[in-house]
C-alpha positions as CSV (number, residue, x, y, z in Angstrom):
1,M,-120.0,61.9,97.5
2,R,-116.4,63.1,98.2
3,V,-115.8,66.9,98.0
4,I,-112.8,67.4,95.7
5,P,-110.6,70.6,96.6
6,A,-110.9,73.5,93.9
7,L,-108.9,76.0,92.2
8,A,-110.1,79.4,92.1
9,L,-110.4,81.0,88.5
10,G,-112.3,84.6,89.5
11,A,-116.0,84.1,89.9
12,F,-115.7,80.5,88.8
13,V,-113.8,77.2,89.9
14,L,-112.1,74.7,87.8
15,P,-112.1,71.5,90.1
16,L,-108.6,69.9,90.5
17,S,-109.9,66.4,89.3
18,A,-110.6,68.3,85.9
19,L,-106.8,69.2,86.0
20,A,-106.0,65.6,86.1
21,A,-108.5,64.6,83.4
22,D,-106.4,65.9,80.4
23,P,-106.1,63.3,78.1
24,H,-102.8,64.5,76.4
25,S,-100.6,64.8,79.8
26,Y,-99.5,62.0,82.1
27,A,-99.1,64.9,84.8
28,Q,-101.5,64.4,88.1
29,P,-101.8,68.2,89.3
30,D,-104.3,67.1,91.7
31,Q,-101.6,65.6,93.4
32,V,-98.7,68.0,93.2
33,R,-98.9,71.0,90.9
34,V,-95.8,72.9,89.3
35,T,-95.7,76.7,90.2
36,H,-92.5,77.9,89.2
37,L,-89.7,76.9,86.6
38,D,-85.7,77.5,86.8
39,L,-84.2,76.5,83.7
40,D,-80.0,76.4,83.2
41,L,-79.5,75.3,80.1
42,A,-76.5,75.3,77.5
43,V,-77.4,75.6,73.5
44,D,-75.0,73.1,71.9
45,F,-75.0,73.7,68.0
46,P,-72.6,70.8,67.2
47,H,-74.5,68.0,68.8
48,K,-77.9,69.7,68.3
49,A,-79.1,69.6,72.0
50,L,-80.2,71.5,74.8
51,E,-78.4,70.3,78.0
52,G,-78.8,71.6,81.6
53,R,-81.1,71.6,84.3
54,A,-84.7,72.2,84.9
55,T,-85.7,72.9,88.7
56,L,-89.7,72.6,89.7
57,T,-91.2,74.2,92.3
58,L,-93.9,72.2,93.7
59,D,-97.2,72.6,95.6
60,W,-98.1,69.2,97.0
61,K,-102.0,69.0,96.9
62,N,-102.2,65.5,98.6
63,P,-100.3,64.8,101.6
64,K,-100.1,61.3,100.6
65,A,-99.0,61.7,97.1
66,P,-96.1,59.6,96.6
67,A,-94.6,60.6,93.5
68,L,-94.4,63.5,90.8
69,V,-95.4,62.4,87.4
70,L,-94.2,64.8,84.7
71,D,-94.3,64.6,80.7
72,T,-91.4,64.0,78.5
73,R,-90.3,63.0,74.9
74,D,-87.2,61.5,74.0
75,L,-85.1,63.2,77.0
76,K,-82.0,61.8,77.9
77,I,-82.5,61.9,82.0
78,A,-79.1,62.0,83.8
79,R,-80.2,62.2,87.4
80,V,-83.3,63.8,89.8
81,E,-82.7,65.4,93.3
82,G,-85.3,66.6,95.5
83,L,-84.2,70.2,97.0
84,D,-85.6,71.1,100.5
85,A,-86.2,74.4,101.7
86,A,-82.8,75.2,102.7
87,G,-81.6,74.0,99.4
88,R,-80.0,70.9,100.6
89,A,-79.9,68.0,97.6
90,T,-81.1,64.3,98.0
91,A,-81.1,62.0,95.1
92,L,-84.6,60.8,94.1
93,K,-85.5,57.6,92.1
94,F,-87.1,57.9,88.6
95,A,-88.6,55.7,85.9
96,L,-88.9,56.6,82.3
97,A,-92.1,54.5,80.9
98,P,-92.0,53.1,77.7
99,R,-92.6,56.0,74.8
100,D,-96.1,56.5,73.2
101,R,-96.4,58.0,70.0
102,E,-98.5,61.0,70.7
103,L,-97.8,61.4,74.6
104,G,-93.8,60.6,75.0
105,S,-92.8,59.0,78.1
106,K,-94.2,59.3,81.6
107,L,-91.5,60.5,84.2
108,T,-92.4,59.1,87.6
109,I,-90.1,60.6,90.1
110,Q,-90.6,59.0,93.9
111,A,-90.8,61.7,96.3
112,P,-92.6,60.7,99.3
113,A,-90.8,63.1,101.5
114,H,-92.5,65.9,99.2
115,P,-89.4,68.2,98.4
116,A,-90.1,72.2,98.1
117,R,-88.2,71.4,94.7
118,V,-87.4,69.0,92.4
119,R,-84.1,69.4,90.0
120,I,-83.5,67.2,87.0
121,A,-80.6,67.0,85.1
122,Y,-81.3,66.3,81.3
123,A,-80.5,67.0,77.5
124,T,-82.6,66.9,74.4
125,V,-81.7,64.6,71.3
126,P,-81.2,66.1,68.0
127,A,-84.8,65.3,66.7
128,A,-86.8,66.5,69.5
129,S,-90.2,67.4,68.4
130,G,-90.4,71.0,69.6
131,L,-86.8,72.2,68.6
132,Q,-85.3,72.6,65.0
133,W,-81.7,72.7,64.5
134,L,-80.4,74.9,61.2
135,T,-77.1,74.7,59.8
136,P,-75.6,78.4,58.8
137,A,-76.3,77.1,55.3
138,Q,-80.0,77.0,55.9
139,T,-80.5,80.6,57.4
140,A,-81.1,83.7,55.5
141,D,-77.2,85.3,56.2
142,K,-75.6,81.7,56.2
143,K,-73.3,82.9,58.6
144,L,-74.4,81.2,62.1
145,P,-76.6,78.2,63.1
146,F,-79.9,78.4,64.3
147,M,-82.2,76.7,66.9
148,F,-86.1,77.4,67.4
149,S,-88.6,76.0,69.4
150,Q,-92.1,75.4,68.8
151,S,-93.9,74.0,71.9
152,E,-97.9,74.2,70.7
153,S,-99.4,71.8,71.3
154,I,-97.5,69.0,73.6
155,H,-94.0,69.5,72.4
156,A,-93.0,71.3,75.3
157,R,-92.0,67.8,76.8
158,S,-89.7,67.4,74.2
159,W,-87.1,69.8,75.7
160,V,-88.0,70.5,79.1
161,P,-89.5,67.7,81.7
162,L,-92.5,69.4,83.0
163,Q,-96.4,69.0,83.5
164,D,-97.2,69.9,79.6
165,S,-100.9,70.7,80.1
166,P,-102.7,74.0,79.3
167,A,-104.2,74.0,82.8
168,I,-100.8,74.1,84.4
169,R,-99.5,77.8,84.6
170,F,-96.1,78.6,85.9
171,T,-93.8,81.2,86.4
172,Y,-90.2,80.7,85.0
173,T,-86.6,82.1,84.9
174,A,-83.9,80.8,83.0
175,H,-79.9,81.0,82.3
176,V,-79.1,80.3,79.0
177,T,-75.7,79.9,77.9
178,A,-74.3,79.9,74.0
179,P,-71.7,80.4,71.6
180,K,-70.8,84.3,71.3
181,D,-72.2,86.2,68.5
182,V,-75.4,84.1,69.2
183,R,-78.4,86.0,70.4
184,V,-80.6,84.0,72.6
185,V,-84.4,84.9,73.1
186,M,-87.5,83.6,74.9
187,S,-91.2,84.1,75.8
188,A,-90.3,86.3,78.5
189,L,-88.9,89.7,78.6
190,N,-85.7,90.8,76.3
191,D,-83.4,93.0,76.1
192,A,-82.7,94.5,72.8
193,R,-79.2,95.7,74.1
194,H,-78.1,92.6,75.5
195,P,-74.5,92.2,74.7
196,L,-73.6,88.8,72.6
197,D,-71.3,87.4,75.2
198,G,-72.9,84.1,75.2
199,D,-74.7,84.7,78.7
200,F,-78.4,85.3,78.9
201,R,-81.1,85.4,81.7
202,F,-84.9,85.8,81.2
203,D,-87.7,86.3,83.9
204,Q,-91.5,85.5,83.0
205,P,-93.2,86.9,86.1
206,H,-96.6,86.0,84.9
207,P,-97.9,82.0,85.1
208,I,-98.0,80.8,81.5
209,P,-99.0,77.4,80.3
210,S,-96.2,75.0,78.9
211,Y,-97.1,75.5,75.2
212,L,-96.0,79.2,75.6
213,L,-92.4,78.1,76.7
214,A,-90.2,79.2,73.9
215,I,-86.6,79.9,72.8
216,A,-84.6,80.6,69.8
217,A,-80.8,81.4,69.0
218,G,-79.2,82.5,66.2
219,D,-77.6,85.6,64.1
220,L,-80.1,88.3,65.1
221,A,-80.3,92.0,64.7
222,V,-82.7,94.1,66.6
223,R,-85.0,97.0,65.1
224,E,-87.1,99.0,67.2
225,T,-90.7,99.5,66.2
226,G,-92.1,101.3,69.2
227,P,-91.7,102.1,72.7
228,R,-92.4,98.8,73.7
229,S,-91.9,96.8,70.6
230,A,-88.9,95.5,68.4
231,V,-88.1,93.0,65.5
232,Y,-85.7,90.5,65.9
233,A,-84.6,88.9,62.6
234,E,-81.5,87.9,60.7
235,P,-79.6,90.8,59.7
236,S,-80.6,90.9,56.0
237,V,-84.1,90.3,57.1
238,A,-84.3,92.8,59.9
239,G,-84.9,96.1,57.9
240,K,-87.6,94.7,55.7
241,A,-89.2,93.0,58.8
242,A,-89.1,96.6,60.8
243,H,-90.7,98.1,58.0
244,E,-93.4,95.5,57.4
245,F,-94.4,95.8,61.3
246,E,-93.8,99.5,61.8
247,D,-97.5,99.7,62.7
248,T,-97.0,97.5,65.8
249,E,-97.6,100.1,68.2
250,K,-100.8,101.1,66.8
251,L,-102.1,97.8,66.8
252,I,-101.5,97.6,70.4
253,E,-103.3,101.0,71.2
254,A,-106.1,99.9,69.2
255,T,-106.4,96.5,71.1
256,E,-106.0,98.5,74.6
257,K,-108.8,100.8,73.7
258,L,-111.0,97.6,73.0
259,Y,-110.2,95.4,75.8
260,G,-108.0,96.9,78.4
261,P,-104.5,97.5,79.2
262,Y,-101.8,95.1,77.6
263,A,-100.5,93.2,80.4
264,W,-97.2,91.9,79.2
265,G,-94.9,94.9,79.2
266,R,-93.2,94.3,76.1
267,Y,-94.4,93.1,72.4
268,D,-91.6,91.9,70.2
269,I,-91.7,89.9,67.1
270,L,-89.0,87.5,66.1
271,V,-88.9,86.5,62.3
272,L,-87.7,82.8,61.8
273,P,-86.2,81.4,59.3
274,P,-88.5,80.0,56.4
275,S,-88.8,76.4,58.0
276,F,-90.9,77.7,60.8
277,P,-94.0,75.5,60.7
278,Y,-96.7,78.1,61.5
279,G,-97.6,81.5,60.6
280,G,-97.1,82.7,63.9
281,M,-97.0,81.7,67.3
282,E,-98.0,83.9,70.4
283,N,-95.3,83.3,72.6
284,P,-95.6,85.8,75.6
285,N,-93.6,89.1,75.1
286,M,-92.4,87.7,71.7
287,T,-94.4,86.4,68.9
288,F,-92.3,84.0,66.5
289,A,-93.5,84.7,63.1
290,T,-92.9,83.3,59.6
291,P,-90.9,85.4,56.8
292,T,-93.5,84.3,54.6
293,V,-95.6,87.4,55.6
294,L,-92.9,89.8,54.4
295,V,-94.6,90.9,51.1
296,G,-93.8,94.5,51.5
297,D,-97.2,96.0,51.0
298,K,-98.3,95.2,54.8
299,S,-101.2,93.1,53.2
300,L,-100.3,90.0,55.6
301,V,-100.0,91.8,58.8
302,S,-103.1,90.4,60.2
303,L,-101.0,87.7,61.6
304,V,-99.5,90.3,63.8
305,S,-103.2,91.2,64.7
306,H,-103.8,87.9,65.4
307,E,-100.7,86.8,67.6
308,L,-101.1,90.2,69.4
309,A,-104.8,89.3,70.3
310,H,-103.5,86.2,71.8
311,S,-102.2,88.5,74.3
312,W,-105.8,88.7,75.7
313,S,-107.5,85.5,74.3
314,G,-105.2,82.6,75.0
315,N,-102.0,84.0,76.8
316,L,-104.0,85.8,79.7
317,V,-107.2,83.7,79.3
318,T,-106.1,80.4,78.3
319,A,-108.2,77.0,77.4
320,A,-107.7,74.6,79.9
321,S,-107.7,71.6,77.6
322,W,-106.8,71.2,73.9
323,R,-110.4,70.0,73.5
324,D,-111.4,73.7,74.5
325,I,-108.7,75.3,72.4
326,W,-111.4,77.4,70.4
327,L,-111.7,79.5,73.3
328,N,-108.0,80.6,72.2
329,E,-108.2,80.5,68.6
330,G,-112.0,81.4,67.9
331,F,-112.0,84.3,70.4
332,T,-108.3,85.5,68.9
333,T,-109.7,85.6,65.5
334,Y,-112.5,87.3,66.4
335,V,-110.2,89.9,68.1
336,Q,-108.0,90.0,65.3
337,G,-110.8,91.4,62.9
338,R,-111.6,94.1,65.1
339,I,-107.9,95.1,65.6
340,T,-107.7,95.0,61.6
341,E,-111.0,97.0,61.3
342,A,-109.7,99.5,63.8
343,V,-106.4,100.3,62.3
344,Y,-106.9,99.2,58.4
345,G,-110.4,99.6,57.9
346,K,-113.9,97.8,58.0
347,A,-113.2,96.7,54.2
348,L,-110.2,94.6,54.7
349,A,-111.6,93.0,58.2
350,D,-114.8,91.8,56.2
351,E,-112.7,90.3,53.6
352,E,-110.5,88.3,55.9
353,A,-113.6,87.4,57.8
354,L,-115.3,86.4,54.2
355,L,-112.2,84.6,53.2
356,S,-112.1,82.5,56.3
357,A,-115.8,81.5,56.5
358,R,-116.0,80.5,52.9
359,A,-113.0,78.2,53.5
360,L,-114.7,76.5,56.2
361,Q,-118.0,76.5,54.4
362,K,-116.0,74.5,51.8
363,S,-114.2,72.1,54.3
364,I,-116.2,71.3,57.3
365,G,-118.5,68.9,55.3
366,E,-115.3,66.5,54.6
367,M,-114.6,66.4,58.6
368,P,-115.7,63.9,61.0
369,A,-118.9,65.0,62.8
370,N,-116.8,65.2,66.0
371,S,-114.4,67.6,64.6
372,Q,-116.9,69.8,63.4
373,K,-117.8,70.9,66.8
374,L,-116.2,73.7,68.8
375,A,-116.0,71.7,71.9
376,P,-115.5,68.1,70.6
377,D,-115.9,64.7,72.7
378,P,-112.6,64.3,73.6
379,R,-112.3,60.9,71.9
380,G,-110.3,60.5,68.6
381,V,-108.9,64.0,68.6
382,G,-105.3,64.5,69.2
383,A,-103.7,67.5,70.5
384,D,-102.4,68.7,67.3
385,D,-105.6,68.1,65.3
386,S,-107.5,70.4,67.7
387,L,-106.0,73.2,66.0
388,S,-108.3,73.1,63.1
389,D,-110.2,75.6,61.2
390,V,-113.3,75.1,63.1
391,A,-111.4,76.3,66.3
392,Y,-110.2,79.6,64.5
393,D,-113.1,80.1,62.2
394,K,-116.3,78.6,63.5
395,G,-115.2,79.9,66.8
396,S,-115.0,83.4,65.2
397,W,-117.8,83.3,63.5
398,F,-120.1,82.3,66.4
399,L,-118.6,85.5,68.2
400,R,-119.4,87.6,65.2
401,T,-123.1,86.2,65.6
402,L,-123.0,87.2,69.2
403,E,-121.9,90.7,68.5
404,Q,-124.6,91.0,65.8
405,R,-127.5,89.7,68.1
406,F,-126.4,91.9,71.5
407,G,-125.0,94.9,69.6
408,R,-121.4,95.6,69.5
409,A,-121.2,97.8,72.6
410,T,-122.8,95.3,74.7
411,F,-120.6,92.3,73.5
412,D,-117.7,94.5,73.9
413,T,-118.4,95.1,77.2
414,W,-118.7,91.6,78.0
415,L,-115.7,90.5,76.3
416,K,-113.6,93.1,77.9
417,A,-115.0,92.0,81.3
418,Y,-114.4,88.3,80.7
419,F,-110.8,88.9,80.0
420,H,-110.5,90.9,83.0
421,R,-112.6,88.5,85.3
422,H,-110.1,85.0,84.0
423,A,-106.9,86.9,83.6
424,F,-103.9,84.5,83.9
425,T,-106.2,81.7,84.5
426,S,-107.1,78.4,82.4
427,I,-110.8,77.9,81.7
428,T,-113.1,75.1,80.0
429,T,-115.6,75.6,77.5
430,E,-118.2,75.1,80.4
431,Q,-117.0,78.1,82.3
432,M,-116.6,80.2,79.5
433,L,-120.3,79.5,78.9
434,A,-121.4,79.8,82.4
435,D,-119.9,83.2,82.2
436,M,-121.6,84.1,78.9
437,K,-125.1,83.1,80.5
438,A,-124.5,84.9,83.6
439,N,-123.2,88.2,82.2
440,L,-124.6,88.2,78.7
441,F,-127.6,86.5,77.9
442,D,-129.2,86.5,81.3
443,A,-128.1,90.3,81.8
444,H,-129.7,91.3,78.2
445,P,-132.7,88.7,77.9
446,G,-134.4,88.4,74.1
447,A,-131.3,89.1,72.2
448,M,-130.6,85.5,71.3
449,D,-131.8,82.2,72.7
450,W,-129.5,80.2,74.8
451,N,-130.0,76.9,73.1
452,E,-128.7,78.5,69.8
453,A,-125.7,79.2,71.7
454,K,-125.3,75.8,72.7
455,A,-125.9,74.7,69.5
456,W,-123.1,76.4,67.8
457,V,-120.7,75.1,70.6
458,Y,-121.7,71.3,70.7
459,R,-123.2,70.4,67.4
460,S,-121.4,69.7,64.2
461,G,-121.5,71.8,61.1
462,I,-122.6,75.6,60.8
463,P,-125.9,77.0,61.6
464,K,-127.9,77.5,58.5
465,D,-128.8,81.3,59.5
466,A,-124.9,82.0,60.4
467,P,-124.4,85.7,59.3
468,L,-121.7,86.6,57.0
469,P,-120.4,90.3,56.1
470,T,-120.5,91.3,52.8
471,S,-117.9,92.9,50.7
472,L,-118.8,94.9,47.3
473,R,-115.0,94.2,46.2
474,F,-115.6,90.3,46.5
475,D,-119.0,90.6,44.8
476,A,-117.1,92.2,41.7
477,I,-114.6,89.4,41.9
478,D,-117.5,86.8,41.7
479,K,-118.9,88.5,38.6
480,E,-115.2,88.8,37.0
481,R,-114.6,85.0,37.9
482,A,-118.0,83.6,36.3
483,A,-117.3,85.5,33.5
484,F,-114.1,84.4,33.0
485,L,-114.7,80.7,33.5
486,A,-117.7,80.9,31.0
487,G,-115.2,82.3,28.4
488,T,-116.8,85.7,28.2
489,L,-114.0,87.6,29.7
490,D,-110.4,87.1,28.6
491,A,-107.8,87.0,31.6
492,G,-106.0,90.2,30.9
493,Q,-109.4,91.7,31.2
494,L,-110.1,90.6,34.6
495,D,-109.6,94.1,37.0
496,A,-106.8,92.7,38.7
497,R,-104.1,95.1,38.6
498,S,-106.0,96.8,41.8
499,W,-106.4,93.5,43.9
500,N,-104.9,93.4,47.2
501,T,-103.3,90.1,48.6
502,Q,-106.8,89.1,50.3
503,E,-108.8,89.7,46.6
504,W,-106.2,87.5,44.8
505,M,-106.8,84.8,47.5
506,Y,-110.6,84.9,47.2
507,F,-110.3,84.9,43.2
508,L,-108.3,81.6,43.6
509,D,-110.2,80.1,46.3
510,R,-113.3,80.1,44.4
511,L,-111.9,78.6,41.3
512,P,-112.8,74.7,40.1
513,D,-111.1,72.5,42.2
514,A,-109.7,71.1,39.2
515,P,-109.7,73.8,36.2
516,A,-109.2,73.5,32.9
517,L,-105.6,73.5,31.7
518,S,-106.4,76.3,29.1
519,T,-107.6,78.4,31.5
520,M,-104.7,78.5,34.1
521,K,-102.2,79.0,31.0
522,Q,-104.4,82.0,30.3
523,L,-104.4,83.2,33.6
524,D,-100.8,82.8,34.2
525,A,-100.0,84.3,30.8
526,A,-101.7,87.5,31.8
527,W,-100.8,88.0,35.3
528,H,-97.4,86.2,35.6
529,L,-98.5,84.0,38.8
530,T,-95.8,81.3,38.4
531,G,-92.8,82.3,40.4
532,T,-95.1,85.1,42.6
533,P,-92.8,85.8,45.7
534,N,-96.5,86.0,47.7
535,A,-96.6,82.6,49.3
536,E,-100.5,83.0,50.0
537,I,-101.1,83.7,46.4
538,G,-98.4,81.0,45.3
539,M,-100.0,78.4,47.4
540,R,-103.6,78.6,45.7
541,W,-102.1,78.9,42.1
542,Y,-99.9,76.2,42.2
543,S,-102.4,74.0,44.1
544,H,-104.9,74.6,41.2
545,A,-102.3,74.6,38.1
546,I,-101.1,71.3,39.4
547,A,-104.5,70.0,39.4
548,A,-105.4,71.3,36.2
549,G,-102.4,69.2,34.6
550,D,-100.0,72.3,33.9
551,T,-96.6,70.5,34.2
552,A,-95.0,73.6,33.5
553,V,-95.4,75.0,36.8
554,W,-94.0,72.1,38.6
555,D,-90.4,73.1,39.2
556,A,-91.6,76.8,40.7
557,A,-94.3,74.9,42.7
558,R,-91.3,72.7,44.1
559,E,-89.2,75.7,44.7
560,H,-92.1,77.2,46.8
561,M,-93.0,74.0,48.7
562,T,-89.3,73.1,49.5
563,R,-88.4,76.9,50.5
564,I,-91.2,77.2,52.9
565,G,-91.8,75.0,55.8
566,R,-95.2,76.7,57.0
567,M,-97.5,74.0,56.7
568,Y,-100.4,75.9,55.8
569,L,-98.5,77.2,52.6
570,T,-96.7,73.9,51.8
571,L,-99.0,71.0,52.4
572,P,-101.7,71.7,49.8
573,V,-98.9,71.7,47.3
574,Y,-97.9,68.4,48.1
575,K,-101.5,67.3,48.3
576,A,-102.2,68.6,44.7
577,F,-98.8,66.5,43.6
578,A,-100.1,63.5,45.1
579,A,-103.1,63.3,43.5
580,T,-101.5,61.6,40.6
581,P,-98.9,58.7,40.2
582,E,-96.5,61.1,38.0
583,G,-97.1,64.1,40.4
584,L,-96.7,61.7,43.6
585,A,-93.2,60.5,42.3
586,Y,-92.2,64.3,42.0
587,A,-93.1,65.1,45.3
588,K,-91.3,62.2,46.9
589,A,-87.9,63.1,45.1
590,A,-88.5,66.5,46.0
591,Y,-89.1,65.9,49.8
592,A,-86.0,63.5,49.9
593,N,-84.0,66.5,48.8
594,A,-85.7,68.9,51.1
595,K,-86.8,66.7,54.2
596,D,-83.6,67.9,56.4
597,G,-84.7,71.7,56.1
598,Y,-88.0,71.2,57.2
599,H,-89.2,71.2,60.9
600,P,-90.1,67.8,62.5
601,M,-93.8,68.8,62.3
602,T,-93.7,69.5,59.0
603,Q,-91.9,66.3,58.2
604,G,-94.3,64.5,59.8
605,A,-97.3,66.1,57.9
606,I,-95.6,65.8,54.7
607,E,-94.8,62.1,55.2
608,A,-98.5,61.3,56.0
609,I,-99.7,62.7,53.0
610,L,-97.4,60.7,50.8
611,T,-97.8,57.8,52.6
612,K,-101.6,58.1,52.1
613,A,-101.6,58.7,48.6
614,S,-99.0,55.5,47.9
615,K,-101.6,53.2,49.6
616,K,-104.3,54.1,47.0
């Protein structure tokens, strides 16, 4: 058997052959590997494009490798040059393969002389899947245009030619020019006092995977929230955001006490326009966040706990492939709960854990068996599809089970050391399990059978004895909901004036899928849920009211789903409309008017819902 070189990862190794096996990347890192990226880009709002050069520093692994293979999607490549150690440039031949719908186009650069660096001149297209361009009218303050990226999962290749796999980590620097009065920020150290002179420079000295490469530009004000944190947002939003996130330093300190020092220097938050397709994105040094968490009472700041937790689980220790993404999201959701408990109390942390567990119990049976596994077989699971509730909620449930079996102190000792051992590396599920077996199970025998742990990871479904936290508040809500649905308790008699957001979410989540119309009208008359500014409550309310046949909520539901681009809060409302011919027609008309304001990812998800419903 031929021995394949390996990349050292702390106490473990990741074979270079494993890096080359990423089914969601054309890259061949066993032949040549990118170690550093220099970007020189101009932000062109009129043409909705980033244009400039990407210079890749290369580590040639195979002395006979003939070419550098990169991932791209819809990039316009102008020229490619090889740079030797002295910086002398030589034109290189290159070819773009036909476009694959998911993977984009393989860029093959002929480089038999193995240059130290390769420089690529290119431009993005207006419809780049990882960028969204907003007109001034689509922003909160309506003064300047706005642009932001969303590189996860495999969308970095739509705005930079690179090896777009989470197994490949690189440092980067960037020089970005933009119109004056526009502030540019990136997933690097940002200077809150940088003049708005149209010329910005960035440095990310820690190696990161491509999905954490991020950029945004727009009318951004800055508010400090601590000695190493700030909020960036449009001027009219900045004050509200700073208030909502004023506990950021407390969250950082709480996490450091649990899992060791924060390694990235600063932790800033960028509040994006409502079209951002996710709740948050853990871009290093600067979390990109949805404005839907700005409800005024800090009830949804667990999003910050989650994205901050990624600074340890995901950004520091990264899943080596999208099949392993539960190593990012499951671990992060567990750590999120621990941060929430430390800062806001165990009751809230337990409520959030119960919410996610109950939702997963309801939905997991509808998934294909392979998608129910924490580490699915790679066949048939796309990169974006890997970011499912299974990765987040089954993963964190598994870790809560380990904590219960081994005891919190023992489990914390292992987890803190695990983050330290694998810092700034990308690892597989199997490497994590090897670490867990050696340093937790073997070191503390008898607490849990190893086959039980493997069943959590490799089998479908949720183990029948999976432990759940308890919540007296949720127990009381269950009783009130049952009495209300049975007709023995009027809606106005619900003890809901004291309910927090999570408790309203729990009440609505466990209503029948298609409740009686009279039930929903009574609930709305008592609690005025139609028109709620709380998007978490609104999504649940509108989905149930539409399913009940309450056409009186349609216009408010339309306003909700066309104002908000966060897929988690928008898609369920579209699905509810799409369940009937009349609702489907209404949803299609709403989407046609709102389409240009959605992110490309959100557009694709909505169109899939409408297309599927139209075929029924």
